[in-house]
N, C-alpha and C positions, 0 to 999 in steps of 0.2 A: 479759541473760543469754544471749540467742540468739547474740550475737556471740562469747561465750566458748566455746560449744559448737562454733561454726564454726571458731574458731581452733584449738581442741583437735583437732578432726577433721582439719583441714588439716595440723597438725603430725604427727599419727599417720600419715596417708596419705603425707606427704612422707618420713617416716622409713622407712616400709615400702618405698616405691619406691626410695629411696636404698640401703637394705639389699639389695634384690633386684638392683639394678644392680651393686653391689659384688660380690655373690656371682657373678653372671654374668661380670663382668670377671675375677674370680679364676679361674673355671673356664676361660675362654678362655686366660688366661695360662699356667695349668698345662698345658693341651693343647699350646700352642706350645712350652713348655719341654720337654715330653715328646718332641715331634717332633724338636726340636733334639738332644736327648740320643740318641735312636735313630739319627739321621743321623750323629752324631759316632762313636757306637759302631760302626756299620756300616762307616764309613770306616776306623776304626782296625783293626778285625778284618780287613777286606778287604785293606788294604795290608800288614798283618803276614803274612797267608797268601800273598799274591802275592810278597812279598820272600823268604819261605822257599822257595817253589817256584822262584824264580829262582836261589837258592843251590843247590838240589838239581839244577837243570838245568845249572848251571855245573860241578857235580861229576859230571855224566853220569848222575845218578840219577833224572832226570825227563825226560819228553818235551816235547811242544809245550805251552808255557805261554800260556794265554789272556791277553788284555789286562786291565789292572786294573779296568776298568769292569765286566767280567763278575763279578769277585769282589764288587765293590760291589753290583751288582744282586742277587746271591745273598744277601748278608747283609741287604740292605734288605728282602728277602722273609722271610728266616729269623728275624730278631730279633722282629718282631711276632708270629710264630707261637709262639715260645717264651714271650714275655711274656703272651700271651692264653691260654696253656695249650692251644693247638691243634696242637701238634707231634705228629703221628701218622705211622705208616708211609705212609699215604695222602697226607698233605700233603707229606711229604718227597719222595715220588714225583712229585707235581705240581710241586713246586719244582724238582726235578732236570730234569724235562721242560721247564719254562720256561727254565731256564738253558741246556740243550742246544739248544733252539730259537734262543735268542739267539746262541749261539756259531755255529750253522749259518748264521744270517742274516748275521752279521758276516763269516764266512769267504767266503760267497757274494758279499758286497759287495766284499770285497778282491780277488776274482779278476779 
């Protein structure tokens, strides 16, 4: 009878560990997919905005257009703020400051 208890206990423990590992793997996979989705969305929005600004510049309606990576950087910071409900005037101001700092560094490097 003792061996039956041991076998049953082993089966329960094995099932529990297997279930926990499956849940953990599922969680990691969802996180990876979320990061991929955010990156793709940021890239699409950044390129769309950059292309529109290029069109405006060609029409003489816009001035100096930053490089596309500036737009990507901005959206890579902006999208998580929106998704996490952290978009406030203060966070927008911090985001704008970070983008302006990157533009200034890029311009300094190109001189």
